[in-house]
ZAMARGU-4260 file (C-alpha; in steps of 0.2 Angstrom, whole numbers, plus 5000, padded with zeros to 4 digits):
<rodrens>
0) 5041/5075/5170 | 5056/5064/5173 | 5046/5048/5172 | 5038/5054/5156 | 5055/5057/5149
5) 5061/5040/5154 | 5045/5032/5146 | 5049/5041/5130 | 5067/5036/5130 | 5063/5018/5134
10) 5051/5018/5119 | 5064/5025/5108 | 5078/5013/5113 | 5066/4998/5111 | 5062/5005/5093
15) 5081/5006/5089 | 5086/4989/5096 | 5071/4980/5089 | 5074/4987/5071 | 5093/4983/5072
20) 5089/4965/5078 | 5075/4962/5066 | 5086/4968/5051 | 5100/4957/5057 | 5089/4942/5059
25) 5080/4944/5043 | 5097/4944/5034 | 5104/4928/5041 | 5088/4918/5042 | 5085/4921/5023
30) 5102/4913/5020 | 5096/4896/5027 | 5081/4885/5023 | 5064/4887/5033 | 5068/4878/5049
35) 5057/4884/5063 | 5044/4872/5069 | 5027/4877/5063 | 5019/4875/5080 | 5033/4886/5088
40) 5030/4899/5074 | 5011/4900/5077 | 5013/4901/5096 | 5026/4915/5093 | 5015/4925/5081
45) 5000/4922/5092 | 5009/4929/5108 | 5015/4944/5099 | 4998/4948/5092 | 4990/4946/5109
50) 5004/4957/5117 | 5001/4971/5104 | 4982/4971/5105 | 4983/4971/5124 | 4995/4986/5124
55) 4982/4995/5112 | 4968/4991/5124 | 4978/5000/5138 | 4981/5015/5127 | 4962/5015/5124
60) 4958/5017/5142 | 4970/5031/5145 | 4964/5049/5145 | 4969/5060/5130 | 4979/5071/5142
65) 4989/5056/5149 | 4992/5049/5132 | 4999/5066/5126 | 5010/5068/5141 | 5017/5050/5139
70) 5022/5054/5121 | 5028/5071/5124 | 5015/5079/5113 | 5001/5091/5113 | 4984/5094/5105
75) 4993/5105/5093 | 5005/5091/5088 | 5024/5090/5089 | 5037/5104/5084 | 5046/5100/5068
80) 5062/5099/5078 | 5055/5086/5090 | 5048/5076/5075 | 5065/5076/5066 | 5073/5070/5082
85) 5061/5056/5085 | 5062/5051/5067 | 5081/5050/5069 | 5080/5040/5085 | 5066/5028/5080
90) 5068/5027/5061 | 5055/5028/5047 | 5037/5022/5049 | 5039/5006/5039 | 5040/4988/5042
95) 5059/4983/5041 | 5055/4965/5035 | 5043/4970/5021 | 5053/4977/5007 | 5056/4972/4989
100) 5071/4962/4987 | 5087/4970/4980 | 5093/4964/4963 | 5108/4956/4971 | 5097/4946/4983
105) 5086/4940/4968 | 5102/4934/4959 | 5109/4925/4975 | 5092/4917/4978 | 5091/4910/4960
110) 5107/4900/4962 | 5103/4887/4976 | 5095/4874/4965 | 5100/4855/4968 | 5103/4853/4949
115) 5114/4869/4948 | 5124/4862/4963 | 5126/4845/4955 | 5131/4853/4938 | 5144/4864/4947
120) 5151/4848/4956 | 5152/4839/4939 | 5160/4854/4931 | 5174/4855/4944 | 5177/4836/4942
125) 5178/4839/4923 | 5191/4854/4924 | 5201/4844/4937 | 5203/4831/4923 | 5207/4844/4910
130) 5191/4842/4901 | 5188/4860/4897 | 5174/4857/4884 | 5163/4848/4897 | 5167/4861/4910
135) 5162/4875/4898 | 5146/4867/4893 | 5141/4863/4911 | 5145/4880/4917 | 5135/4888/4903
140) 5120/4878/4908 | 5121/4885/4926 | 5123/4903/4920 | 5108/4901/4908 | 5097/4894/4921
145) 5102/4907/4935 | 5101/4921/4922 | 5084/4916/4915 | 5076/4915/4933 | 5084/4931/4939
150) 5079/4941/4924 | 5061/4935/4925 | 5059/4938/4944 | 5068/4955/4943 | 5055/4961/4930
155) 5041/4954/4940 | 5047/4962/4956 | 5049/4979/4947 | 5031/4977/4940 | 5024/4974/4958
160) 5034/4989/4965 | 5027/5000/4951 | 5009/4995/4957 | 5014/5001/4975 | 5020/5018/4968
165) 5003/5021/4961 | 4996/5023/4978 | 4996/5040/4987 | 5007/5039/5002 | 5005/5056/5010
170) 4996/5062/5025 | 4992/5078/5035 | 5000/5081/5052 | 4999/5096/5064 | 5016/5104/5067
175) 5017/5116/5082 | 5025/5133/5079 | 5029/5147/5092 | 5013/5155/5089 | 5001/5143/5081
180) 5000/5126/5073 | 5000/5122/5054 | 4995/5107/5044 | 5010/5100/5034 | 5009/5086/5021
185) 5022/5073/5024 | 5025/5055/5018 | 5017/5042/5029 | 5034/5034/5033 | 5039/5051/5042
190) 5025/5049/5055 | 5032/5047/5073 | 5024/5043/5089 | 5016/5059/5096 | 5011/5066/5079
195) 4994/5073/5078 | 4987/5067/5061 | 4972/5074/5052 | 4961/5062/5043 | 4947/5064/5030
200) 4937/5053/5019 | 4949/5041/5010 | 4963/5044/5021 | 4974/5029/5026 | 4978/5028/5044
205) 4997/5029/5045 | 5000/5022/5062 | 4991/5014/5077 | 4982/5029/5083 | 4971/5036/5098
210) 4956/5046/5092 | 4957/5064/5099 | 4941/5070/5091 | 4930/5066/5076 | 4915/5071/5066
215) 4904/5057/5059 | 4919/5045/5058 | 4918/5028/5050 | 4933/5017/5047 | 4935/5001/5037
220) 4946/4988/5046 | 4942/4975/5032 | 4961/4973/5028 | 4963/4968/5047 | 4948/4959/5051
225) 4939/4954/5035 | 4923/4963/5039 | 4918/4973/5025 | 4906/4985/5033 | 4914/5001/5041
230) 4914/5004/5060 | 4909/5019/5069 | 4923/5027/5079 | 4922/5040/5093 | 4933/5047/5107
235) 4929/5041/5124 | 4920/5054/5134 | 4929/5060/5150 | 4925/5049/5165 | 4919/5035/5155
240) 4929/5019/5158 | 4929/5004/5146 | 4927/4986/5150 | 4944/4977/5154 | 4938/4963/5142
245) 4937/4975/5127 | 4944/4969/5111 | 4956/4981/5103 | 4947/4980/5087 | 4931/4985/5095
250) 4938/5000/5105 | 4929/5015/5098 | 4944/5026/5100 | 4958/5015/5093 | 4963/5016/5074
255) 4975/5003/5066 | 4988/5006/5054 | 4982/5001/5036 | 4963/5004/5040 | 4956/5019/5030
260) 4942/5032/5033 | 4926/5028/5024 | 4917/5044/5029 | 4919/5059/5041 | 4935/5067/5048
265) 4946/5066/5063 | 4961/5071/5073 | 4971/5056/5079 | 4987/5054/5090 | 5000/5042/5083
270) 5004/5029/5097 | 5016/5017/5088 | 5024/5016/5071 | 5034/5004/5060 | 5039/4988/5069
275) 5029/4991/5084 | 5012/4992/5076 | 4999/4978/5075 | 5003/4977/5056 | 5021/4972/5061
280) 5015/4957/5071 | 5007/4950/5055 | 5023/4954/5045 | 5034/4944/5058 | 5031/4929/5047
285) 5043/4937/5035 | 5057/4935/5047 | 5056/4916/5042 | 5061/4910/5025 | 5047/4905/5013
290) 5042/4888/5018 | 5046/4874/5006 | 5033/4873/4993 | 5026/4858/4983 | 5037/4863/4968
295) 5053/4864/4978 | 5049/4848/4987 | 5047/4839/4970 | 5062/4846/4963 | 5073/4841/4978
300) 5065/4823/4977 | 5069/4822/4959 | 5087/4828/4962 | 5089/4815/4976 | 5083/4801/4965
305) 5094/4805/4950 | 5109/4807/4962 | 5105/4790/4969 | 5105/4782/4952 | 5121/4791/4948
310) 5129/4785/4964 | 5124/4767/4960 | 5128/4767/4941 | 5144/4777/4940 | 5154/4766/4952
315) 5148/4750/4943 | 5153/4757/4926 | 5170/4762/4933 | 5174/4745/4941 | 5168/4735/4925
320) 5177/4747/4913 | 5193/4747/4923 | 5194/4728/4924 | 5189/4725/4906 | 5201/4739/4898
325) 5214/4739/4912 | 5216/4758/4909 | 5209/4765/4925 | 5213/4783/4921 | 5203/4782/4905
330) 5189/4772/4914 | 5189/4787/4927 | 5187/4800/4913 | 5173/4789/4905 | 5164/4788/4921
335) 5163/4807/4923 | 5155/4807/4905 | 5143/4794/4911 | 5139/4805/4927 | 5136/4819/4915
340) 5126/4808/4903 | 5115/4802/4917 | 5110/4820/4923 | 5099/4830/4912 | 5111/4845/4912
345) 5099/4857/4904 | 5085/4853/4916 | 5087/4869/4927 | 5087/4880/4911 | 5072/4870/4903
350) 5062/4871/4919 | 5066/4890/4921 | 5062/4893/4903 | 5045/4883/4905 | 5041/4894/4921
355) 5046/4910/4912 | 5035/4906/4897 | 5020/4903/4909 | 5024/4919/4918 | 5024/4929/4901
360) 5007/4921/4896 | 5000/4925/4913 | 5006/4943/4912 | 4994/4945/4897 | 4980/4938/4908
365) 4982/4951/4921 | 4993/4941/4933 | 5010/4945/4939 | 5021/4930/4944 | 5033/4937/4957
370) 5041/4920/4960 | 5043/4909/4945 | 5039/4893/4956 | 5022/4901/4959 | 5015/4897/4942
375) 5019/4879/4944 | 5013/4878/4962 | 4997/4886/4956 | 4995/4872/4943 | 4998/4858/4956
380) 4986/4865/4970 | 4970/4855/4975 | 4964/4867/4987 | 4960/4886/4985 | 4958/4895/5001
385) 4949/4911/4997 | 4943/4926/5006 | 4925/4931/5002 | 4924/4950/5000 | 4929/4956/4982
390) 4933/4938/4976 | 4917/4929/4978 | 4906/4945/4980 | 4906/4962/4971 | 4913/4971/4987
395) 4898/4983/4985 | 4882/4983/4996 | 4866/4982/4986 | 4848/4981/4991 | 4842/4962/4992
400) 4824/4965/4999 | 4812/4977/5005 | 4798/4970/5016 | 4784/4976/5027 | 4781/4971/5045
405) 4773/4955/5039 | 4789/4950/5029 | 4781/4953/5012 | 4789/4962/4998 | 4782/4980/4999
410) 4787/4994/4987 | 4780/5007/4998 | 4794/5003/5011 | 4807/5005/4997 | 4800/5022/4992
415) 4801/5029/5009 | 4819/5022/5011 | 4823/5031/4994 | 4815/5048/5000 | 4826/5047/5015
420) 4842/5042/5006 | 4841/5054/4992 | 4835/5069/5001 | 4848/5068/5016 | 4863/5079/5014
425) 4875/5071/5025 | 4889/5059/5020 | 4881/5045/5011 | 4886/5028/5017 | 4886/5012/5007
430) 4868/5008/5012 | 4862/5025/5006 | 4871/5023/4989 | 4864/5006/4987 | 4846/5013/4989
435) 4849/5027/4978 | 4857/5016/4964 | 4842/5004/4964 | 4830/5019/4963 | 4840/5024/4947
440) 4836/5008/4939 | 4823/5007/4925 | 4810/4997/4935 | 4810/5010/4949 | 4815/5027/4942
445) 4799/5034/4936 | 4790/5029/4952 | 4802/5035/4965 | 4805/5051/4955 | 4786/5054/4956
450) 4786/5051/4975 | 4801/5062/4978 | 4793/5076/4966 | 4777/5075/4976 | 4785/5081/4992
455) 4796/5095/4998 | 4810/5093/5010 | 4807/5103/5026 | 4821/5098/5038 | 4833/5085/5042
460) 4839/5077/5058 | 4857/5071/5055 | 4864/5054/5059 | 4875/5051/5074 | 4883/5036/5081
465) 4873/5036/5097 | 4856/5036/5090 | 4861/5027/5074 | 4846/5035/5065 | 4844/5048/5052
470) 4827/5057/5048 | 4821/5069/5035 | 4805/5079/5036 | 4795/5081/5020 | 4779/5091/5016
475) 4766/5086/5003 | 4755/5097/4992 | 4743/5100/5007 | 4759/5105/5018 | 4756/5090/5029
480) 4773/5086/5037 | 4779/5068/5038 | 4795/5062/5047 | 4804/5048/5037 | 4817/5039/5048
485) 4829/5025/5044 | 4842/5017/5054 | 4848/5002/5064 | 4833/4991/5065 | 4834/4987/5084
490) 4836/5006/5088 | 4822/5010/5077 | 4810/4997/5083 | 4812/5004/5101 | 4806/5021/5095
495) 4790/5014/5087 | 4773/5013/5096 | 4764/5007/5080 | 4767/4997/5065 | 4758/4997/5048
500) 4749/4981/5044 | 4739/4980/5027 | 4738/4999/5027 | 4732/5000/5045 | 4741/5006/5060
505) 4741/4994/5074 | 4750/4993/5091 | 4768/4988/5089 | 4774/4970/5092 | 4792/4973/5096
510) 4796/4955/5098 | 4788/4950/5081 | 4798/4964/5072 | 4814/4959/5080 | 4811/4941/5076
515) 4809/4946/5058 | 4825/4956/5058 | 4834/4941/5066 | 4828/4930/5052 | 4834/4942/5039
520) 4851/4943/5048 | 4852/4924/5048 | 4850/4924/5030 | 4866/4934/5029 | 4858/4951/5026
525) 4862/4968/5034 | 4845/4976/5039 | 4839/4993/5042 | 4822/4999/5048 | 4810/5012/5040
530) 4798/5022/5051 | 4787/5037/5049 | 4777/5049/5060 | 4765/5063/5056 | 4772/5080/5062
535) 4760/5093/5069 | 4773/5102/5079 | 4791/5098/5085 | 4793/5090/5102 | 4805/5103/5108
540) 4791/5117/5104 | 4804/5125/5092 | 4805/5128/5073 | 4820/5116/5072 | 4817/5097/5073
545) 4828/5087/5085 | 4831/5069/5089 | 4817/5071/5102 | 4805/5070/5087 | 4810/5052/5083
550) 4797/5045/5095 | 4780/5038/5094 | 4784/5032/5076 | 4775/5019/5065 | 4786/5005/5059
555) 4784/5003/5040 | 4796/4989/5037 | 4814/4984/5033 | 4827/4985/5019 | 4839/4971/5018
560) 4856/4973/5010 | 4870/4961/5004 | 4886/4961/4996 | 4880/4950/4981 | 4890/4936/4973
565) 4900/4940/4957 | 4892/4934/4941 | 4907/4924/4937 | 4910/4916/4954 | 4898/4901/4953
570) 4904/4895/4936 | 4922/4898/4941 | 4920/4887/4957 | 4911/4874/4947 | 4925/4874/4934
575) 4938/4873/4947 | 4929/4858/4955 | 4929/4849/4938 | 4948/4852/4938 | 4950/4844/4955
580) 4952/4860/4965 | 4941/4862/4981 | 4937/4879/4986 | 4937/4884/5004 | 4932/4901/5011
585) 4942/4909/5025 | 4934/4925/5031 | 4934/4937/5045 | 4916/4941/5041 | 4901/4934/5051
590) 4896/4916/5049 | 4878/4919/5043 | 4885/4931/5029 | 4898/4919/5023 | 4885/4905/5023
595) 4873/4915/5013 | 4886/4919/4999 | 4893/4902/4998 | 4875/4894/4996 | 4872/4906/4982
600) 4887/4901/4973 | 4887/4883/4976 | 4901/4880/4988 | 4888/4874/5001 | 4871/4865/4999
605) 4858/4867/5012 | 4858/4849/5016 | 4877/4849/5021 | 4879/4867/5027 | 4879/4862/5046
610) 4893/4850/5045 | 4904/4860/5033 | 4905/4877/5042 | 4913/4883/5057 | 4918/4899/5066
615) 4934/4904/5073 | 4928/4904/5091 | 4923/4885/5089 | 4940/4881/5080 | 4949/4889/5095
620) 4941/4876/5107 | 4947/4861/5097 | 4962/4849/5101 | 4975/4848/5087 | 4967/4831/5080
625) 4950/4838/5080 | 4956/4854/5072 | 4964/4844/5058 | 4948/4835/5055 | 4938/4852/5054
630) 4951/4860/5042 | 4949/4845/5030 | 4930/4843/5032 | 4924/4861/5032 | 4922/4872/5017
635) 4918/4889/5026 | 4927/4896/5040 | 4921/4913/5047 | 4926/4925/5060 | 4944/4919/5059
640) 4959/4927/5067 | 4975/4929/5056 | 4984/4915/5066 | 4969/4904/5063 | 4970/4906/5044
645) 4989/4902/5045 | 4985/4887/5056 | 4972/4880/5043 | 4984/4882/5028 | 4998/4873/5038
650) 4986/4859/5043 | 4980/4856/5026 | 4998/4855/5019 | 5003/4844/5034 | 4989/4832/5028
655) 4995/4831/5010 | 4985/4845/5002 | 4993/4857/4990 | 4986/4874/4995 | 4984/4891/4986
660) 4978/4905/4997 | 4970/4921/4990 | 4969/4936/5001 | 4973/4955/5001 | 4973/4960/5019
665) 4985/4962/5033 | 4977/4948/5041 | 4980/4937/5027 | 4999/4939/5027 | 5004/4924/5037
670) 4993/4912/5027 | 4999/4919/5011 | 5017/4916/5016 | 5013/4898/5022 | 5003/4893/5007
675) 5011/4883/4992 | 5005/4898/4981 | 5000/4914/4989 | 4989/4925/4978 | 4986/4944/4981
680) 4979/4958/4971 | 4986/4975/4966 | 4973/4984/4977 | 4978/4974/4992 | 4989/4980/5006
685) 5008/4981/5004 | 5011/4967/5017 | 4999/4955/5007 | 5007/4959/4991 | 5025/4956/4998
690) 5019/4939/5005 | 5012/4933/4989 | 5020/4923/4975 | 5007/4929/4962 | 4998/4946/4961
695) 4982/4948/4951 | 4978/4965/4943 | 4960/4960/4943 | 4952/4951/4958 | 4942/4937/4950
700) 4941/4918/4951 | 4940/4918/4932 | 4958/4925/4932 | 4963/4911/4944 | 4955/4898/4934
705) 4965/4903/4919 | 4981/4903/4930 | 4977/4886/4936 | 4976/4879/4918 | 4992/4888/4912
710) 5000/4882/4928 | 4996/4864/4924 | 5001/4866/4906 | 5018/4872/4913 | 5019/4858/4926
715) 5015/4844/4913 | 5028/4851/4901 | 5041/4851/4915 | 5036/4833/4919 | 5038/4828/4901
720) 5056/4835/4900 | 5061/4827/4917 | 5053/4810/4913 | 5060/4810/4895 | 5077/4815/4899
725) 5079/4804/4915 | 5072/4789/4907 | 5082/4791/4891 | 5098/4795/4900 | 5096/4780/4911
730) 5093/4769/4896 | 5109/4776/4889 | 5119/4773/4904 | 5112/4755/4906 | 5118/4752/4888
735) 5135/4758/4893 | 5135/4746/4907 | 5131/4732/4895 | 5144/4738/4883 | 5157/4740/4897
740) 5155/4721/4902 | 5155/4715/4883 | 5167/4726/4873 | 5186/4726/4876 | 5186/4745/4871
745) 5177/4760/4876 | 5160/4760/4867 | 5160/4779/4865 | 5172/4793/4869 | 5168/4804/4883
750) 5167/4819/4872 | 5156/4810/4860 | 5144/4805/4874 | 5143/4823/4880 | 5140/4829/4862
755) 5126/4816/4860 | 5118/4821/4877 | 5119/4839/4873 | 5111/4837/4856 | 5097/4827/4864
760) 5094/4840/4877 | 5094/4854/4864 | 5080/4844/4855 | 5070/4845/4871 | 5073/4863/4874
765) 5057/4868/4866 | 5046/4857/4877 | 5040/4873/4886 | 5032/4878/4869 | 5024/4861/4867
770) 5005/4858/4866 | 4997/4848/4880 | 4983/4835/4878 | 4967/4841/4887 | 4966/4826/4898
775) 4982/4830/4906 | 4976/4845/4914 | 4960/4839/4921 | 4967/4835/4938 | 4981/4842/4949
780) 4997/4833/4948 | 5009/4831/4963 | 5027/4827/4961 | 5029/4809/4963 | 5047/4802/4963
785) 5040/4785/4964 | 5032/4787/4947 | 5048/4795/4940 | 5059/4780/4946 | 5046/4768/4939
790) 5045/4777/4923 | 5064/4777/4921 | 5066/4758/4925 | 5052/4753/4914 | 5055/4764/4899
795) 5073/4767/4900 | 5080/4750/4895 | 5068/4750/4880 | 5081/4760/4870 | 5095/4748/4877
800) 5087/4734/4867 | 5091/4743/4851 | 5108/4749/4858 | 5112/4731/4861 | 5106/4727/4843
805) 5117/4740/4836 | 5132/4733/4846 | 5128/4715/4839 | 5126/4723/4821 | 5143/4731/4823
810) 5151/4715/4831 | 5144/4701/4820 | 5139/4709/4804 | 5152/4722/4801 | 5165/4712/4811
815) 5171/4726/4822 | 5178/4718/4838 | 5193/4719/4850 | 5205/4715/4836 | 5199/4728/4824
820) 5209/4744/4820 | 5207/4761/4829 | 5198/4767/4814 | 5185/4753/4814 | 5182/4755/4833
825) 5179/4774/4829 | 5166/4768/4816 | 5158/4757/4829 | 5157/4772/4840 | 5150/4783/4826
830) 5136/4770/4822 | 5131/4770/4840 | 5132/4789/4841 | 5119/4790/4827 | 5108/4777/4833
835) 5108/4783/4851 | 5105/4801/4846 | 5091/4798/4833 | 5082/4786/4845 | 5083/4798/4860
840) 5077/4812/4848 | 5063/4802/4842 | 5057/4797/4859 | 5052/4815/4862 | 5037/4812/4851
845) 5034/4795/4858 | 5034/4800/4877 | 5026/4817/4876 | 5008/4810/4875 | 4999/4794/4881
850) 4991/4794/4863 | 4998/4788/4847 | 5010/4801/4841 | 5009/4810/4825 | 4991/4803/4823
855) 4981/4806/4839 | 4992/4819/4846 | 5005/4831/4837 | 5019/4840/4845 | 5020/4859/4843
860) 5028/4866/4828 | 5043/4872/4839 | 5046/4854/4845 | 5044/4846/4828 | 5056/4859/4820
865) 5069/4857/4834 | 5069/4838/4834 | 5070/4838/4815 | 5085/4850/4815 | 5094/4840/4828
870) 5092/4824/4819 | 5099/4832/4803 | 5114/4839/4813 | 5117/4823/4821 | 5117/4813/4804
875) 5129/4827/4797 | 5141/4827/4812 | 5152/4812/4807 | 5155/4821/4790 | 5161/4838/4798
880) 5177/4844/4806 | 5168/4842/4823 | 5166/4824/4819 | 5184/4822/4814 | 5189/4832/4830
885) 5179/4819/4840 | 5188/4804/4831 | 5172/4799/4822 | 5173/4790/4805 | 5160/4790/4791
890) 5147/4777/4794 | 5146/4762/4783 | 5133/4765/4769 | 5124/4748/4773 | 5122/4754/4791
895) 5108/4767/4786 | 5095/4754/4780 | 5098/4745/4797 | 5096/4761/4806 | 5079/4765/4798
900) 5073/4747/4803 | 5079/4750/4821 | 5070/4767/4822 | 5054/4759/4815 | 5055/4744/4827
905) 5060/4756/4841 | 5044/4766/4839 | 5033/4750/4839 | 5041/4743/4855 | 5040/4760/4864
910) 5021/4761/4859 | 5018/4744/4866 | 5028/4747/4882 | 5018/4763/4884 | 5001/4754/4882
915) 5007/4741/4895 | 5013/4754/4907 | 4996/4763/4906 | 4987/4747/4909 | 4998/4742/4924
920) 5000/4759/4933 | 4984/4768/4927 | 4995/4784/4922 | 5007/4790/4910 | 5016/4806/4914
</rodrens>
């Protein structure tokens, strides 16, 4: 007994230590970027998975008495006192690393953005030089950006949590009293090792369990393995040993946390809970931060590019301005304004507003965006890795064919199957329901009703998992009895001595029948057999039939089933392909089943199937280089382990693909976490939903198609803002560089430059509501910093041409030069302020489309109104107290005709440069 106690104590201690360390690790690793090498992480997950499964295999080989003894339990369960003690020692039966983030964590995670950090640095520099206005504006931009992201992600997190609350989380356990045991209803998180749990149809298995006893129990492990058909589970009889090479998933007496009861009932012993379950090995991926996504990578590269331009331009302006004006303090203040002018300070806010708007639109289309980046990542993906069941298929078995022993369609075979399925009184499995549902359709209803009505049920031989057969005995009007048997094809053929060929009974050809079954299986069908036998008397010479009567039967034929493709799957996949998104199927189901479905919906063609499919077993034999080639080449991957799904996603990303992964099972968690955009469904497991960036309230490729389109619109509008702001700001600073070398005075006051920049940014703030040309969402768009740099350098100086014209106009025509009065110099600055603001506002319309603006492509009403209002405000500023506060003077009346001419010429030049840019680089935005 002492050894048993020590076993229990060691289990308890391990639970306590593991939970504490895991929680500590989670807290600290989330504070730093994703660092762990992918290979190391894959190896770690793989080893942990193997260890957990090996432990469960060992449990499966123990006797029930031994297992109960080790866990300090009995057949009647634990006492309430023991259960409470264990709960206190071990902790709740929940995964420590799979919990919704707290509000403060969401707030903190919204802050670390390269642009936010840059704006804070500039704000500190501004306040250090007593520039309170600049400091206030920059800080306001950061607060708005962080606040917008926090509010949207907090709302999405609450919506996702509300979906979980809709799911019943109670279970029945036996509690041992002094005289007898009673069944108590407790929350699943209160289950402890040693608890005896009562399961019935629909119950979710609350822990990794050992089966004590059962009645016709079938379990769905689809969330763990991807196989949609339920498995039969039975206790291991005394004295029967299992193979040492047994897979834990195949052990008939092991039930996994997260699986559920399809039919039957059982009593099970909880072996491991919480962080020691198999599910926890899949959730270990949460101990790492979310890998850097394509969106985050793009934003970082853009940030680095702009910082690089700033690092080059600002010192040059400082040196030139200092040497020309000999006022180094004023030159330093001016350079801070230049740095602010070069950075699109509203970028974080505009980007987050864009993402938030996309999130709101998606919410109306049954999509919850948990992480704002998810919507943009979804728009940029070029590979969709999807599971099969429920996404490509209906997730419901249906009759695909009914054939006689010659392989020909035969209605007589289906009628016999219907008689058996409709008259049997046991729990109907998905195949029974498929037969009955087809019989209820108009084409069959009258006939099968007549067939069933012409016979009377006499008896039934119920199904069991040893025979894998079920029979009903019916009598016709002449009281002639017939046994109608259906069940596993191989088992049924073994019990047949005859088969029906063209109405006649001939000796059975078992090999031919099994070849026919194999051929149907290779087409991806699940097959059952139908057989009959005339009953004169029961074999056991009693009034009650028994399995002994299922002999000497006549094989009538076979019924084939499939989980049929969804009606919208093929069109959606075709549409995704037209948008440049390749669909790959990653499933735990069999290869033949996956091939059949994928051929039906157009992912595979019969000519290319052989080289575009692979199984998990074959993948496991490949070297890394060959694995990468297979991941890129193949479209269908079957019988995959969770780690293989994870490896495929990482391999695709490593080869430059932008990957979305759609999955709802525990076995999908690692891949969901690794993908650029993880997509789950509200009916998925908790671990899958926590790993995902996006949750669908309806599992459909049509919904994903809508999400991709909206994601691309969001991405294009973000790209518009970044390219417009960066190129325009670069052109402005380039003009300042020219002015600093030419003019003996500061070309614009720092506060004027900041006002101009802020007004221009406000004019772009409605870009998230802008319309997008259809051609711009026809292909996935990666973040290309090279393209941004090229755009800035090519288009930015275009505005500088007219800035220099404005300088020349002021210097030569209006005579404002180094000898002019302060008022005249302020007038010079006012002229440039107006020209710069209006050209930068006008460029919104010029750069937002590759077409001719206002004629071939119009901006949205919001953008038109905003740019118009900002232009009017800009023209009005010199005549207002704000203008006087910024030392502006009224513009010369003659300046306005020149300004109109400059704007018209500017539009023409930009359009020409745009056409040249498109011809040279074969792209626009």
